[in-house]
C-alpha positions as a printed Julia matrix, in Angstrom:
76×3 Matrix{Float64}:
 -30.04   8.83  20.7
 -27.32   7.9   17.97
 -23.88   9.28  18.26
 -21.33   9.41  15.68
 -17.73  10.65  15.15
 -16.57  12.86  12.39
 -12.5   13.73  11.97
 -12.04  17.55  11.29
  -8.63  19.04  10.23
  -8.85  22.77  11.37
  -6.74  25.95  10.46
  -7.19  28.49  12.38
  -6.26  32.55  11.74
  -6.92  32.59   8.23
  -7.74  35.19   5.99
 -10.92  33.74   4.56
 -13.36  30.94   5.45
 -13.42  27.64   3.85
 -15.34  24.09   4.18
 -14.55  20.91   2.37
 -16.79  17.71   3.56
 -14.86  14.72   2.13
 -16.43  11.53   1.1
 -15.74   9.67   4.33
 -17.57  12.3    6.05
 -14.7   14.09   7.81
 -14.34  17.97   7.29
 -11.15  20.23   6.42
 -12.27  23.8    7.76
 -10.46  26.65   7.67
 -11.79  29.41   9.9
 -10.96  33.32  10.28
 -11.07  32.95  14.11
  -7.93  32.55  15.97
  -7.32  29.75  18.31
  -7.8   32.13  21.02
 -10.17  31.54  23.92
 -12.12  28.8   22.29
 -12.95  31.07  19.26
 -11.79  28.72  16.62
 -13.49  25.28  18.29
 -16.91  27.55  18.61
 -16.96  28.47  14.98
 -15.78  24.58  13.98
 -18.96  23.42  15.85
 -21.32  26.1   14.13
 -20.13  24.95  10.81
 -20.49  21.4   11.29
 -23.84  21.74  13.18
 -24.95  23.94   9.89
 -23.53  21.43   7.57
 -24.96  18.29   9.1
 -28.23  20.15  10.19
 -28.15  19.4   13.64
 -28.48  21.54  16.7
 -25.35  23.28  18.01
 -25.79  21.5   21.54
 -25.24  18.16  19.37
 -21.81  18.9   18.39
 -18.9   18.24  20.67
 -15.25  18.23  20.35
 -14.3   14.93  21.95
 -10.55  15.15  21.68
  -7.99  17.74  20.13
  -9.33  21.03  21.67
  -5.82  22.49  21.44
  -4.76  20.77  18.16
  -5.22  20.7   14.69
  -7.04  17.71  14.12
  -9.97  16.85  16.33
 -12.41  14.55  16.82
 -16.24  15.65  16.82
 -19.09  13.97  18.64
 -22.53  14.17  16.68
 -25.35  13.66  18.74
 -28.81  13.08  16.95
């Protein structure tokens, strides 16, 4: 099983959702969900899994669960 780490910069509680994937593999993501009850983190995991074509359970937030800058672990 291969693992990689991806940096994700997040803004929660926005009026519209935006996803930008950078050349270095990192993401800048804006989500409508608020940073309450883990809603924004759940949506971020879903977006990253869809963009990278991996199952949702393969995407975990390793650090930054309560911050705007996160490190996400991808298992393939």
